[in-house]
Every structure is written in structure tokens, then in C-alpha cells.
N, C-alpha and C positions, 0 to 999 in steps of 0.2 A: 225620409229615416233618416236620422244624421249619417250619413255615410257619402260616399264617392260613387260616379256612376260606372255600369257596367265597366268590366277588366276588357270582357271583348266587346264588341258595338260596330252596329253600320252605322255610317256618319251621314244623315242627310244635310243636301246642301243647298244654295239659296235655290226657292222656287220665285219662278219669275213673275212678271208683269201679266196682268189682266188679259184676255183676249178676246175679240169680237169683231173678225174681220180685220186684228192691228194687233200690236202689242203694245200695252198702256201700262204704267206702274200704279198702283193705287196712291191715292189721289190726297185722300184724309184719313188719319188712324190715331188721335187724338187719343182712343182709351187705351189703344196698344202701347204707344211712347207712354203717357201717363203711367199706366205700369209699369213697366219699365222703371220709369223715375222713380215711384215709389218706392217699387222694390231693391234697388241701388242705394237708393238713402238710408231705406233701414238697417240692410245689411252693416253700411260705410258706418253710421252708426253705430253699430250692437255690437255688440261682443266678439260675433265670429269672427269677424275681420282683422280685429288684432289692433285696428287704427285707433280705438280712442283711448287714451292711457287711463279715462277713467276706472278702466275694468282693472287696473293693473297686470301684471304678468306674470307667468309660469303658473304656477299650483291655484294662485287667487284667481288670472285668467281664465284655467279652465274651469273652475268651478262655477263663475258667472256664464260660461258660454252653456254648461250644464243646466243652471236654473233658468236660462232665460227663454232655452230647446223644451224645458220642462213647463213652462209656464205659456209661453204662446205656442205652443206644436199640440197636436191630436198624441194624448195616450191611451192608445183603447184599453187599454183596463179600467181606465177614467170616465170615459167617453159617456158611459151610458150607465153612470150609475145617479144620475137624475142631478150632479153639481151642475148650478150655471154657468159659471167661471168656465166649467170643461165641454158645455155644447156649446161655445163660441168657438172653441179652439179649429175646430176645420175650416172657418173663415179668416182665423190670423194666421195660422201656418201656410198661406196659402203666399203670405208675404214673408217669411222665413225661413232664410237659406244658410245652409251647416256649413257652406266653405265656397271660397272664391270659384273652383271648380263647379262647384254645385250653381251656385247664381249665373257666372258668365253661359254658361249651354244650357243652362233654363232659359234667358232672357235674348241667347242667338236666338233660339226657335221660336219663341215669343215675335221676335223679330221679323225673322222671316214669313214667318206664315202667319202670323194672327194681322194685319194693316191690308192683306186682301181679304183676309176671311171678315175681320169688320166691317171692309167695304161694304162685301154682299151683305152681309147681316144688318147692318146699320149702327150706330154709334151706340146706345141705349139696350137695342137686342144684344148685341157683343157683350156690352159691361155684365150684364144680366145672367150671359149663356156662362159666361167665364166664370164668374163667382159659383153659379149656380151649380154647373158640371164639374165644376172644384172639388167642393163643397163633399158634394154627391163621391165623389172617386174618393177622397181621403174615408169616408164613412164608411162605401165600399170594403175598402180593405180595412177598416176599424172594426166592423162585423165580423170579417174573416178571420181576424185577427184578436178577438174579444182580452182574453189573455193576457195581452204583449203588455209590458209594461216599457217595451223600447219609446223615444218618442217620434212620430211621424213629424216633419217640416217640407216646405219646399211647396214649387207652383207645378211640380212634373201632373200631375193629375188635371189641372185646370189647360195645360198646355197640349198633354195628349189630346185631351174635348177638342182643340182648336184645330187640331193634327186630322184627327177625324174627321171635322165639318169641311174641312178644306180637300182632304178627300171627294164629299161628296161632290161639293161645287167646284171644284177644280182638276177634275179626274185626269185631263189629259195635260195638266200643266207640269212642264217638264223640271227634275229633279236629280241636279248633279249628288252623285254618291260617290263615299270613299269606301271601298271595299276591305278591309284586312285579308282576308286570305288570297288578294288578288295583288297584294304589292301596292295597295291606295291606289292604286288608277282611277284618276275620276273618270267617271260615266258617267252619263245621263240616260234617264229611263221615268217615263213619264208615271205621275202621282198614284195612278190603281195599281199600279205595278209596285215601286219601291214603298208606298206608304203598308199597304198590307204585308208585306215583308215582313219591316218594322215590325208591327205591332205581332207581326207570327212569333217574335223574335222575344216579346215582350213576353208574352203567353206559355212559352217553352220555360224561359226563364222565373215565373211565375211559381210554375209547376214545382221548381227546384230547390227554390229559397225556402231560407228557414224564417221563422217568427225574428229574428234575430238583427243587429245594426246589419245594414245594409242598404239597397234599394229596394224603393216598393213595386217591384213591376206591377202587381195586381192594379195599385190604383191608376198605372201608366195605360192600362187595360181597358179598364170601367171607364175610364175618361174617356180611353178613344171612342167608345161604344156609344156612351152615353153623347159626343159629337157629332158622330155619323149618323145617328139616330136623327137627334136634333135639326139636323140640316137637313135630313129627309121629309121628319112631320112638315119641317115650316117651309120649304121651300122647294118641294116637289114636282110643283106646276111650274116653276120657273125653268129661265133656259140655264143648264146650266155649260161654263165654259172650258173648254175641251182640248184646247191647247193653248199653249203660251208660248212662241218661241224666240223668248228674248234672249241675252246671255244670263249663265248664271255664275254666281260663284261658290266655293266651299264651305261648311262650317265643319267644326271637328268636334260637335258633342250632342245629345240629345234629351229629352227629357226625361 
């Protein structure tokens, strides 16, 4: 939804390299880096960035932004009307972001968790997984708010799915977290502890959220669940990575 992230947030930092008897970073993630590049490019040339003079300034720019979000984002009230254009918006909305904070937060998390997940799933599976879970997360939110006229944009649902898959595939990977109530002291916890805590916060926030402008917490919860289930169904017979002792860096935003 066009809007900023949570006023209170638990920040997950960079989770570290893959480890099977040692620590190794993900070697190849062209889909992850391609998604980041496409999202950044579309944002820069679109009206939300404010960098394209073709959209004007002031009221003209605001009008262009509203029209842009409505054209390419998901409007729950329009989605289930049978309009061919509206049915495509769950896919297009994944590549539209409402602000610099929205974009950079999502891309940070995709960069942090996407590369290792892509390497484990495989490039084609990861691409289909990302798009499919992202669309379903947006559809889940739209179904729960079917009468809403608010526009939903962003890759948060898809990236939440990446976090869910990461939790199953790399439960022991160390994640550096910054907790506001602990004065942002950086602490390192395994993914099996940090990521469930994050999704619990999303669930609590989803229960309190209104259908007005803000953060689509429910899309985060749906995406996370889909990602975890997908990884469990497709890879439950493979060995999961339980530890990754390499150093980690801190992030500042969540999807």
C-alpha cells in the first residue's frame, strides 16, 4: 500500500554465508540482482522518485503519482470485477514502490536474503517462486479487504516469502538484529528465532491495521507463510543449512 514502513520495527540485518562444514557466500544470484535492478530502474524513471522532470512538480507530480499507482498497483475493489487490466495488477504491483524508503528497505532485504535462497532453490524455481508468492500475497490482502479503494504496491509480499523460505532452508544462519527497545544494540540470533519473531510482529500489526493507507501487514504474513510452505514441500528431503558463522552487517528496514 502506498505508505511508509512501520513506526516501530525490528530490523533484521544481513544474514550470512552458506555453511556446510565452513562458511561460503552465495556465488550466483542473477535473478535476485535482476529483480533489484528492474525495481530500481522503474522507480527512478517513474513519478514516485521525483527525478523525472516529465511528470512536473507540485500538484502535477502528485496527480501523476496517484494515477501511476492506480494504474499499476492493486486496488482490491477493482481486482475481482473481472477487468482484464485489474487482474494483471498483482504482477505489476510487485515492481512499483511508493517512496525511496519503501524501495530501499525492500531491496535491502531482497539483497540480504535473496541470493542465498536463490542459490539453494535454483534460478528458475526462485524466479517463479518470487513472482507466484508475491502475487498470491497481494491477492490474499485484497481478498481480506475486498471493498478497499486504497492502492497496494510494492514487493513486500514476495520478499516476505523469501524470508519464509530462508527460515526453512537456513534455520541456523546468524542474523544481526537491532531492537529499538534495547537502544538499537546489535545482537546476533539464529534465523529460527529472529524471523518467527518478525512475522509475529506482522501478524499482531495486521490485526490492528485499518484498510486505509499504510503498510499491508497481512500481505507480509501471507507471503511469509507461502514461502515457508513452498520450501518445506519442495526441499524437505534435502539437508538444511543450520549454521553460518561468517560476520554479518546490520540493515535498517524490513519488507
